[in-house]
C-alpha positions, -999 to +999 in steps of 0.1 A: +644+655-451+621+654-480+634+655-512+600+657-531+577+687-537+549+698-518+519+715-530+496+742-515+462+754-526+463+781-550+456+806-525+488+793-506+508+790-536+499+826-536+509+835-504+540+819-509+549+837-537+545+871-522+563+858-496+596+846-517+594+875-537+590+900-511+625+886-493+650+909-511+670+925-481+708+912-478+705+897-444+674+871-456+697+848-471+729+822-460+762+832-477+767+807-507+770+771-492+787+745-500+761+714-514+761+683-498+754+655-525+722+637-508+721+600-513+691+586-510+681+551-507+663+534-542+656+501-530+683+475-537+704+508-546+716+542-534+720+571-555+724+608-553+693+629-558+702+639-596+704+605-605+669+591-595+647+583-621+621+569-607+589+582-580+593+581-546+590+604-516+614+605-485+607+609-445+633+616-426+642+607-393+634+637-378+599+642-393+593+608-385+598+616-346+578+647-347+549+632-361+550+595-346+533+582-314+557+567-291+543+533-299+531+534-334+557+546-362+533+538-393+508+565-381+539+590-386+537+589-425+502+609-427+503+636-442+539+634-449+541+621-485+525+624-517+503+594-530+503+580-495+470+578-480+474+566-438+449+560-414+450+545-380+436+514-377+427+518-341+437+542-315+451+516-294+487+519-281+510+500-311+485+497-330+494+494-371+484+520-392+467+515-431+487+527-455+478+529-491+501+538-518+486+552-544+448+534-538+435+508-530+451+474-548+418+454-566+388+438-558+398+417-539+425+409-511+450+429-495+464+470-504+490+465-481+521+476-495+555+457-491+577+468-461+610+459-463+636+472-431+670+471-441+669+447-467+644+423-443+606+417-458+580+421-430+547+424-422+527+461-411+526+446-378+561+441-378+572+470-390+552+489-366+572+475-339+602+497-348+614+521-326+606+555-346+639+568-325+660+542-344+647+555-380+668+577-406+644+575-431+617+561-450+616+558-487+585+548-502+584+536-538+553+542-560+561+538-599+571+509-618+608+521-623+610+518-582+591+489-575+597+465-604+631+455-583+604+440-561+585+419-586+557+399-570+558+421-542+557+455-554+522+462-569+513+476-544+544+503-534+573+499-509+584+514-477+616+508-478+631+515-439+664+523-434+676+523-396+706+542-382+741+530-389+777+540-373+801+575-381+832+575-384+844+599-363+839+609-320+817+587-300+783+603-299+764+595-271+729+604-266+698+599-242+658+613-247+633+610-227+598+621-230+567+621-203+532+632-214+496+619-213+471+608-239+431+612-235+403+607-256+392+630-287+361+648-281+329+632-299+324+656-330+292+672-336+273+650-313+270+646-274+251+618-256+223+624-226+225+626-190+203+604-172+176+631-165+176+639-204+174+603-213+143+596-191+119+625-202+129+614-239+121+576-229+089+589-220+082+610-248+085+575-269+047+558-260+044+552-297+067+530-294+051+512-267+078+524-240+062+526-203+067+561-192+085+568-161+066+586-132+085+622-118+090+604-085+113+571-105+127+602-129+138+621-095+150+587-079+170+576-111+185+610-122+202+611-086+220+580-099+231+600-127+273+592-145+293+594-171+303+558-185+332+578-205+343+590-171+335+555-154+356+535-183+385+553-194+413+577-180+441+600-191+465+575-201+504+579-186+533+581-216+566+575-214+597+565-231+633+561-230+664+559-259+696+555-250+720+550-283+760+554-292+768+562-325+809+568-338+835+546-351+870+549-372+879+548-407+878+512-405+849+506-383+819+520-372+791+509-345+758+522-336+739+506-308+704+517-285+680+507-259+649+519-253+618+514-232+583+528-240+547+524-218+514+539-228+487+525-204+466+533-225+430+555-215+409+522-206+408+518-170+423+486-158+439+476-189+475+483-197+480+497-233+516+483-241+551+481-227+578+476-254+616+470-250+637+475-281+676+475-285+699+477-317+730+468-323+753+473-355+788+472-366+805+474-401+846+465-402+864+473-432+886+438-427+907+447-457+912+468-486+892+444-504+872+428-477+841+447-455+818+429-430+785+439-412+756+430-389+731+443-373+711+429-347+677+440-333+651+427-303+619+439-296+598+428-272+560+443-260+534+430-235+493+441-245+464+435-229+436+436-247+395+437-243+366+424-266+367+444-296+336+435-312+302+452-320+280+446-286+282+458-248+310+431-242+330+462-256+337+486-234+339+515-258+303+504-269+295+501-237+301+537-229+278+553-254+253+524-250+246+517-211+221+541-194+238+567-174+210+558-146+220+526-137+251+521-114+277+502-118+273+488-085+247+477-061+242+491-027+259+464-012+291+468-033+284+435-052+282+447-094+250+457-108+243+429-133+207+438-143+214+468-172+189+472-198+219+472-225+239+439-214+261+427-184+284+447-163+312+459-186+335+468-156+331+433-137+339+415-173+373+436-179+382+426-145+374+390-147+383+383-186+412+394-189+435+389-217+470+394-223+492+395-257+531+389-257+556+394-290+592+387-298+613+397-323+644+389-332+656+409-363+691+402-377+711+410-412+748+399-417+766+413-448+798+405-462+812+427-494+843+417-514+860+440-539+867+417-568+885+440-591+886+481-594+848+486-599+830+453-596+822+440-559+804+409-551+777+409-516+760+385-497+733+393-477+715+375-452+683+387-432+669+366-410+635+374-388+623+353-361+589+362-346+568+349-316+537+355-301+513+342-272+479+355-264+460+346-228+425+349-227+417+339-191+376+337-182+380+340-145+359+310-127+323+324-112+325+352-135+293+368-146+302+359-184+313+326-171+280+320-152+264+328-187+279+304-209+279+277-187+244+271-177+252+291-145+276+268-130+309+286-120+336+267-146+361+292-156+385+288-190+418+293-201+428+299-238+462+306-254+469+310-289+510+311-299+525+318-333+562+313-338+578+322-375+612+321-390+615+343-420+649+346-440+664+362-470+696+355-488+708+377-516+740+376-537+745+403-558+771+416-583+777+452-589+797+469-619+804+501-618+822+517-646+824+550-665+841+559-700+845+594-706+813+607-701+789+579-701+787+563-666+775+525-658+763+512-628+749+470-635+736+451-607+724+416-607+715+392-578+699+361-573+672+358-540+657+332-519+632+343-493+615+315-470+592+320-443+577+293-422+550+298-393+534+278-373+503+287-347+489+267-318+455+269-304+443+256-270+412+259-245+411+241-213+376+245-187+372+235-150+396+261-134+407+246-095+411+282-087+399+316-096+428+334-088+453+314-106+458+314-147+478+286-155+465+254-179+480+231-153+451+239-128+423+228-158+402+199-154+403+174-179+370+175-201+357+167-237+353+204-241+390+212-239+406+225-274+439+217-290+444+225-326+471+241-345+490+245-383+523+249-399+528+266-434+554+277-456+560+299-486+593+302-507+599+329-535+629+329-556+642+356-579+665+360-601+670+402-612+691+429-631+691+466-629+712+486-652+719+522-649+729+543-680+739+582-677+756+608-699+773+635-683+750+634-656+721+651-684+708+621-695+701+587-675+684+556-682+672+527-660+660+495-668+654+464-646+640+429-652+631+403-622+619+366-628+598+353-596+591+320-585+567+317-560+550+286-543+514+305-537+504+299-572+495+271-592+516+247-610+504+260-639+514+296-632+548+296-609+565+319-623+560+355-633+586+381-651+582+419-643+605+447-654+605+484-658+620+512-681+624+550-675+647+581-684+655+615-674+668+644-683+686+670-658+677+703-679+695+725-652+729+710-667+726+722-697+743+754-709+714+770-717+703+771-681+737+771-666+737+807-638+699+810-638+672+809-612+672+774-618+694+752-597+675+718-605+650+705-634+648+671-644+622+654-665+611+617-655+592+594-675+588+555-665+568+524-676+569+490-661+551+461-648+547+444-609+534+418-594+514+410-563+512+374-545+506+391-510+464+381-516+472+350-515+469+323-489+492+296-486+485+260-505+453+277-523+470+266-552+461+229-546+430+213-531+436+197-491+417+172-473+402+176-439+399+154-407+367+152-386+343+126-370+310+114-380+297+109-347+324+082-333+341+070-370+367+094-382+363+113-417+387+126-446+374+150-469+380+181-493+381+214-470+358+244-478+386+264-500+390+243-529+426+246-546+430+263-581+464+250-605+455+277-625+454+304-600+478+330-618+500+366-609+480+396-598+496+428-624+500+464-625+515+481-651+522+514-643+528+547-663+540+574-648+554+610-655+572+635-631+593+666-629+616+678-599+627+713-594+643+735-573+648+775-576+665+803-561+693+789-544+669+758-538+651+779-517+617+765-537+616+725-547+597+700-550+581+674-577+549+668-598+535+635-609+511+622-628+504+584-634+482+557-644+480+522-630+463+495-652+460+465-628+448+430-638+439+393-627+429+409-590+428+374-567+392+371-551+378+343-529+347+332-549+318+308-534+308+280-557+269+275-568+247+254-546+246+229-568+284+224-570+282+225-529+292+249-503+326+254-514+347+283-523+380+290-544+410+315-549+404+327-588+415+362-604+389+382-602+388+413-626+411+446-638+414+484-626+425+517-642+439+544-615+446+576-627+465+600-601+484+633-597+505+644-570+525+672-559+551+682-533+563+716-523+589+730-497+597+768-496+622+782-475+604+817-469+631+831-447+671+818-443+697+832-428+723+823-400+700+832-372+663+829-385+645+800-410+611+797-416+602+765-440+565+766-456+556+725-469+527+707-482+517+682-504+483+669-519+474+641-541+445+632-567+432+597-572+403+584-593+399+544-601+376+529-627+369+491-622+371+478-661+361+438-657+349+414-634+355+381-639+331+352-656+310+382-672+301+399-643+292+436-641+281+439-606+288+426-577+270+434-535+301+433-509+271+447-484+280+478-479+296+487-504+294+477-542+312+471-573+302+481-609+322+481-641+328+516-654+327+531-617+343+533-589+354+504-566+335+502-533+309+525-539+280+525-516+248+505-523+220+518-503+188+529-505+184+566-512+171+591-485+147+616-497+139+634-460+111+642-435+077+648-446+067+680-425+031+673-429+032+640-408+069+633-401+072+604-426+106+593-439+109+597-475+132+574-502+135+573-535+127+539-550+148+524-580+131+547-603+135+576-584+104+586-576+096+597-535+075+572-516+068+572-479+072+533-484+104+519-473+119+489-492+155+476-488+148+464-528+150+500-538+187+501-526+210+512-556+247+517-562+256+551-554+283+559-574+291+593-566+301+579-527+332+561-521+352+556-489+381+565-504+394+605-506+393+620-539+421+640-525+444+638-494+478+652-481+492+677-457+512+708-452+532+724-422+558+748-414+588+751-393+604+783-376+643+782-363+649+812-342+687+801-330+681+779-304+642+782-302+626+758-329+582+755-337+571+729-363+536+723-374+518+698-394+483+694-408+469+663-424+437+664-444+413+643-463+383+652-491+358+639-513+352+602-489+323+590-469+316+568-443+286+547-430+279+563-399+269+534-374+274+550-341+257+581-349+226+558-366+221+541-331+228+569-310+195+590-328+174+563-330+145+565-309+142+523-309+178+526-289+160+546-260+129+524-264+151+493-261+172+510-229+202+523-244+213+558-243+210+579-272+226+615-283+207+643-275+199+649-317+180+620-308+155+644-292+150+662-325+124+644-339+091+653-358+063+661-336+038+687-348+029+693-389+052+720-402+083+702-381+113+713-404+153+701-398+142+673-379+148+637-380+112+613-391+091+599-367+098+564-360+078+533-361+081+499-343+112+494-369+130+522-358+150+542-385+157+529-412+188+520-433+196+543-454+221+568-470+209+592-448+235+578-426+262+581-452+284+611-442+313+626-458+340+620-433+363+647-451+387+662-419+414+688-414+438+674-387+465+693-368+487+665-368+513+679-345+525+710-331+560+708-314+581+738-296+612+734-282+645+751-277+683+737-280+711+746-253+746+744-276+785+738-260+785+778-266+755+785-247+764+755-224+802+764-214+827+738-212+821+728-177+791+713-186+797+680-200+767+680-227+771+688-263+739+699-268+705+698-246+671+702-261+636+704-242+605+705-257+568+702-256+543+683-284+507+676-291+493+655-316+464+653-325+451+688-309+424+698-333+401+689-359+376+706-382+347+680-397+313+680-403+313+640-395+295+629-363+323+611-344+359+607-357+366+607-394+396+591-393+380+554-396+401+525-407+387+497-393+351+492-380+358+468-350+379+434-349+351+422-351+343+437-389+355+424-423+359+454-437+396+460-431+406+457-469+380+487-473+390+508-448+366+537-439+336+519-452+316+519-421+323+528-382+317+508-352+330+508-318+366+501-312+394+518-297+393+561-301+415+578-316+435+600-287+450+637-279+483+635-264+506+660-247+545+652-242+575+670-229+606+657-235+643+658-232+676+649-255+709+647-238+738+645-266+773+644-250 
């Protein structure tokens, strides 16, 4: 269910215009329908669509299920809402998505939006565990009029999730199941060598000191040829089940569901995820004045893990780097441990199992009392218990065990656990009153949030058995460790929201919130955030009545929001640590020094928007323009050498962001049997770094760079100038722009036109429905982003082949004779060099989902069949991708060992790849 507009390209709009104006036959349109007023969640309140004065996008439950992998809800938002950029962190079942609402949040810390599920604050990982089939709608709040009500948590946008609830009427039971498979997407624009190709290529590398293979050796080793991807990967088995019931009476309603999802994952010997979910919601109108409700959920999942690091212990690195002529097993059936690229990854997966277990129990209790007509008091309690246990079992006698323990069979068990309880108690008064044509809606509330977490980590060596993985079989040792910590943060808030409208034409909304956070310094604990917005429903004016314009609303808003999510607990005070100096205990300040002057990040947002609907609402949508002025970002700074090896969180800099967003939905055809809808959205964003702290104008972050007056996180690199066709030398630009064949890392410069963040992104799609047949297709795209392509860099470097690694077929296309063009440079003993030769455009267009289904209704099924509805469908996700990038263009996280998650897409490494999924499903309603 979209309530915003989605825009297409000029060509598409021209086509849509032709289509819309061509439909003139009477059978094309439905009889005049009774319009049902749509109620939309806007944060703490619900409003009718024509009462909204803020910028937000709404994605309905049907869209979420159509676009969502079985075990990850965040990715379902990709391409569905303007201003919301979504990328998969990895392709691992159950993984979270990187979600940026109107761009990156600053020059340090987290850009993650605030997630609110039925009033409960959640992390991205907690949000990702929600069963998509239980979701009624997701509202993404974007401007200050929408987010200032969340005060300290609103600066990066707010994702508000509403799950399904009971409805008065006959109980409706439903059951949905789907089965299918997933497989790794094919590598875009490159292919790895087979054994014969690699052996012959290595024979061309005598200039790198590679001893040539004889023809007999090539013939013998070529017989061992195998594909490491096929050895390590498989087609995953995916299955999902959900049973639900919904119903009630005028006085009480209920909704409950039970679900099970399983995805075996594409990595052999590793189970992807098993997840169990349950939800129960109940409301009861005890009297004319008193209403009570409860919503209880449970989510439990198990996930097998692997070593996700930038080395050949990572199976997703091994499948590219291992030579195809080196077998998995020796002739006697033992594991081959003599590979050039490292240890045998198949043996390691089997002898170093790792498993994560998670249990979450969210609960919501509320009571609402009608004091007098128009005045209600509501008390709302939300609690979330979160438990996690990770177990890593290094089996005794395994190759990795022998390597790290001096060839002595030892074994190790490591357990890391976490548990936390997060609760929010909100008490509010809501007064709604009309005086003739003047309507008021006033909400005031006090809110307290308490978040407690405790972690424990233990490792023990000396396993007495290689078959049992319990801590009691370990041997007491000085190497055994046990540690942990406890943290707690609190937030106390007072807030008020006032809504006013005159005849539904002229709307004003104002909000103010004061937050006190335990995370900030003693001198800056409190912050005040506010917003003001106005809207004009022009379509309700007499001069527009009766025309083709059904809705036309102008909106404007301005306000401020804050952000305490980037602050680590207790960084506002200096803490001490304990240790040993020899055998003597020590006490001293920890490496991170407290900052009592640490203050709030702030974001001042200006937004202008227009919502419209034409021709009996056949064409509808919205357009937004905005400017965000972000100030006082928080970042971790190292002290100078003279001050010692310490660091401190400080306010770091300012940034301006500007953008244009548009959404459009067009019902091209609409009658009782056939409907055809086209929809699209597009977003344009531009950010400029206005200031850095301490008078700095530039800051090098490694792969990326900050420079005042430029786009944040642009790349910083030596510039590649091509290949000299006369001798094969690589050519580079020096700092002054002169071409040279001498490589120097000192010639690296900021690349102001290249950033990991897209200049534009969005999605478009279509839905058809003819009687019981339905077809939908949704595409997602991004434009103008760049990624440092580590994987392709290593895959075409001759030095990799010289070291015994496999390489891409394109590696053989290097300079060999004078006059060669369109080739890679001739490598020397340093291999190919680090430069912007490997910074590639990561633009793509992807068919995100395609669904074909047929619904048998009661009329077709007949009274003798105890079903109200039966729908059968087939669904595919990530079916097709167009890109010039070498590899997977949808890059967020390099690997679990990388530190660039805050700069999603800055570089790729070897992590769980994106997958294509095919599912067959059935939905029953009875």
